[in-house]
C-alpha positions in Angstrom: -47.1 145.6 116.0 -46.0 144.5 119.4 -46.2 140.8 120.2 -46.0 139.6 123.8 -45.0 136.0 123.9 -43.5 133.9 126.7 -42.8 137.0 128.9 -40.9 138.8 126.1 -41.9 141.6 123.8 -41.2 141.7 120.0 -41.7 144.8 117.9 -42.6 144.0 114.2 -43.0 146.7 111.6 -45.0 145.8 108.5 -44.5 147.9 105.4 -45.4 147.9 101.7 -42.4 148.6 99.5 -42.6 152.2 98.1 -39.0 152.9 97.4 -35.7 153.3 99.2 -36.5 156.6 100.9 -39.8 155.2 102.3 -38.0 152.0 103.4 -35.2 154.0 105.3 -37.9 156.0 107.1 -39.5 152.7 108.1 -36.2 151.5 109.5 -35.8 154.7 111.5 -39.4 154.4 112.7 -38.7 150.9 113.9 -35.6 152.0 115.8 -37.6 154.6 117.5 -40.2 152.0 118.6 -37.4 149.9 119.9 -36.1 152.8 122.0 -39.6 153.3 123.4 -39.9 149.7 124.4 -36.3 149.5 125.6 -35.4 146.7 123.2 -32.2 146.2 121.1 -33.7 143.9 118.3 -36.7 144.4 116.1 -38.2 143.0 112.9 -39.4 144.5 109.7 -41.5 142.6 107.1 -41.7 144.4 103.7 -44.2 143.4 101.1 -42.6 144.1 97.7 -44.8 143.6 94.6 -42.1 144.5 92.1 -41.3 141.7 89.6 -37.6 142.1 89.9 -37.5 142.3 93.7 -34.7 140.8 95.8 -36.4 138.6 98.4 -34.8 137.3 101.6 -33.8 138.1 105.1 -31.0 140.3 106.2 -29.8 141.9 109.4 -28.7 145.6 109.6 -27.7 148.0 112.4 -29.5 151.3 112.8 -27.6 153.1 115.5 -27.3 150.5 118.3 -30.4 148.6 117.2 -30.4 145.3 115.3 -33.1 145.1 112.7 -34.0 141.8 111.1 -35.6 142.6 107.7 -37.5 140.2 105.5 -38.6 141.1 102.0 -41.4 139.0 100.4 
């Protein structure tokens, strides 16, 4: 999802948790979108329905891109 707000663009990836491998592919996919839009920072919202999930927000680097990830 690309949000245009206040003259800026924000790329947000929405995912359903389906394991670590799927999650890592989602991070790489988001980094590719950021390259396409010439951005350095993107956002990922992961919906995790596991009972023992670890919720919260974290920042990670994928290459030269900063990803802000939230797990709910």
